[in-house]
N, C-alpha and C positions, 0 to 999 in steps of 0.2 A: 789964601796964603798970608794975607795981611793980619788976619785974626789969629793965625797959628804961632806966630813969632812972639808976641806978648804973652800968650798962654805958656809957651816953653820957657821964656824967661821968668815968669812968675812962679811956675811949678817946678821947673827943673833945678833951681838952686836949693829949695827945701828938700827935694828928694835926694840930691847929692850929699847935703848935710846929714840927713837921716841915715843914709847908707854908710857914711864914714863913721858916724857915732855908734851905729850897730856893730860895725866891724871892731871898733875899739873896745866896746863893752863885751863882745864875745870873748876876746882874749882874757879879759878879767874875770869873766864867769867860769872860764876853764880852770883858772887858777883857784877860784873859790871852790869848785867842785872837787878839784884834786885835794885841797886841803881837808874838806869834809870827809872824803874817802879815807884819807890817811889818819883821821882822828882816832878811830877805835884802836888801831895799832899803837899810836902814840900813848893813849890811855893805858894800854896794857904795860907798857915799859915803866910808867910812873908807879904803878901798884906794886 
């Protein structure tokens, strides 16, 4: 049990930060995908 606590404190924080950043990036990627999908429609309007 004494070896488990330092492991959790060393590994737990990077895991939490990684999950938080992945969550934030996911929402931005959704916006990029939506923009790319609407691009052909926008290009047709310009012509």
